[in-house]
N, C-alpha and C positions, 0 to 999 in steps of 0.2 A: 536590582537592575540599575537603579540610579546610582548606588554605591559603586558598581562596576564601571559605569560610564565616567563617574567622577575620577576614579583611580586611573583609568586609561587616559583621560585628559591631563591629569597631573603628570603622568609619565611622559606624554608627548611634549608638554611644556618643558619638563626637565631636560629631555634630550635636545630640544630646540635650543635651550639656553646653553647647554654644554657645547653643542656644535658651534654656536655663535662665539662663545668664550674662546674656544680653541682657535677659531679662525682669526679672532682679533689678536690673540697672543702671538700668532705667526707673522702677522703683517709688519710689526715694528722692525724686524730684522732686515726687511727690504726697504723700509721707508726712512731708516735712520740716516742723519746727515752729519753726525759727529765722527771725526777721525782724529787719532792721537798718535804721535810719533816723537821719539822712539818708544819702543814697548818695554824698555828696561833701563834703569839708571844705576850707575855705579859711581860712588864717591870715594876719592882718596881721603885719608883722615883729615887733612887740612884744606880740602877743596871747599870753596865758599858756596858755589851755586852751579846748578845745571838747568837746562831748559827743556821743556816739553812744548811741542807745537800742536795746537788744537785747530782743526780745520772744520769749517761748516760747508759741506758739499750740497746742502739742501737749498731750497728756494725761499725759506723764511728765516727770520732771525732766530738764533739759538742761544739759550742761556745754560750755564753749567756751574756746578758747585764742586769745589775741590777740597778733600779732606785727607789727612795723612795719619796712618796708624802704624804702631809697632806691630810686627808680624811674628808670631810664635806658633810652634806646633806642640801641642800638649795632649797626651793620651790619644794620639791619632787624629786630633781635631785642629783646624785652623783657628787661631785665636788672634783677634785684632783688638788692640788697645790704643785709645787716643794718645798721640805723642807730639811733643814740641821739639824733638831733636831735628826734625825737618819741617820747614814752614813753606806753604804755598803762597805765592804772590803773583796776581791777586787771587783770593780764595773764591771769588765769584767773577764770571766772565759773561759778556754779551757779544756774540760774534755775528756779524752781518752775513747775509747769504753770499756764498762764494768766498768769504773772507777767512782770515786766520789770525791767531793771536798766540804769542809766546808766553807760556807760564813758567815763571822762575821758581825752582825748588831750592830753598836756601838751607844750608846746614848751620845749625846754631852751636858751633864750637863743640864743647863736651856735654851739651845738654842731654840728659838721659843716659849717659855712659855708665855711671854707677860702677859695679864690679865686673861688667862685661869685658872680657879680654879678646873675644873673637869678633868675627864679622857681625854687624847689626843689620837686621832685616826689617823692611817696611813695605807697606802697601799704600799706593796713592790711588784713592778712589775718586773718579771723575764722573759725576752724575749729571746727565742732561735733565734740566728742570722743565716742568710744564710750560707751555707757551705763555708769554706775558699777556696781561690784559691790554686792551686798546689804549688805556691811559699810560700804562707802563711803556708802551712803544712810542709815546709822544704824539699820537694821532689825535687824541681828544675824543670826546663823545662819552657815551655811557660806560661806566666801569663794568667790566666783566671779562670772562675768558674768551679767547678766540673760539669761533664755532668749530665743531668737529671734535674728534677724539685726540687726546694728547698722549703720545707714547714716550716712555722714558728709556734711556739707554745708559748702561754703566760700563766704564772701563776700569780695570784694576791693574795698575802698573806696578810691578815689583821694583823696589829700590834697595840698594845695599850700601853700607858704609864699611870700608875696609878697616881691619883692626889696626890701631896705632902701634901695636907691639910686634909687628913683623908680618910676613906673608900669610895670607889666608888661603887655606886649601881644604877640600873635602877629604875625608878618610872613611871609606865605606866598609861595613861588615854586612854580608848578605848570607842568608840561609833559607832553605825551603822547609816548610812544615806541612806534614801530611795529617791534617786534622779530620775529625768526623764531618766537619762542614766543608771539606775540600782542601785542595792544596793552596797554601798561602806562601807569599814571599815576604820574609821579615827583613827589614833594612834598618841599619843604624849608622848615623854619621857622627863619628867621634872627632872629626876634624874641626878646624876653626873657620871654615867657610862652607857656603851652601853647595848642594849638588843639584843641578838641573838635569833631570834624567830624560832622555829621548831615545827612540828607536831601540827598544829592549827586545832581546831574543833569548830564549832558553834552548840549549842544545844538548842532545844525548851524547853518550860516549863515542858514538859513531859519527858525530858531527851533524846529525839530523836535527833540523829545527822542530821542536815540539810545541813551541808557542812563540808568537811574535806580536809585539805591540808597536806599531809605527806611529811616529809623531811624538808629541809631548806626553810623557808619563806623569810627571809632576816634579815638585821640588822636595828636597830633603834638607832642611835647614841645619846649620851647625848645632851639634849637641842634641839632635832630635832623632826619633825613631818612628817608623811607620810600618804597617802591615798592608800589603796589597794582595787582593785575591785575583783580580782580573778575570774571574770565572775560568781559572786554569783547568785544563783537562787533567784527568788522573795520570796520564803519561808524563806530565810535567814533573811528577815526583821522582822520576829517574834521571832528570837533567843533571849533567855534571859540569856545565859551564854556562855562564851568563855573559852576553855581549850587549853593550849599550854605549850610548854617548853620554858622557858626564861633562857638563859645561862645554859642549861642542866637541869634546875630544873622545875618539873611540877608545873604549876600555874593555878588558876581558877579566872575568873573575872565575876561579874554580868554585864548584859547588859540590858538597857531599850529598849523596842521595838522601831524600827526606826520610826522617823517622816518624813513626806514628806518635802524635802528641794529642793532648786534650783539645 
């Protein structure tokens, strides 16, 4: 009997903890005060710098850290590697309540160019840091974190440097695969520039929409390939056309009916 009561009490404590954890992870989306604009940066080959504006819409001071990574897609995964081709200035920011600060993103010439002939892709990660201690804020008093819970927020801003060897453009190859795990959309970008894919729809030969994905689908970087499942219905295997927006431009691609593959 004592073992049963102990197990019940442990279960109740676990459920209480999980409920509290879920509640706390939901709150930051509404309490966050950091805003970033624009949401994408594009550099010409010889362009020196661009700016990002960070705003603090909250009621307390906000600190943020900025890091920049080279962005690649390998084996269907997003790979981020520290890079010096783009530099953030300043890398740390302290923004007063209701204030804003311009972050300069500087291109360091041909740093990191190597043998790359196409567009180069980066991710600018902007992390809101925990609230400063009382001393950090210049108020004085005992060292320690501000009372209450500190929630962190991250922005990931894509940035691109155009190829110095001519115009960059995406070139997509798309096909459907009818696998035992379901219908998949295989995409390959053999072009020299990225493809931002939005508002994707698969259509039957009669023009009927068999699947639709509104909004951002994702990026397909130059020289990369991806497989999307989307939880496609079995009817998607008969789709003969795909319509979507690529870098904001409406496009249409014919599709062959999916064959059964492994």
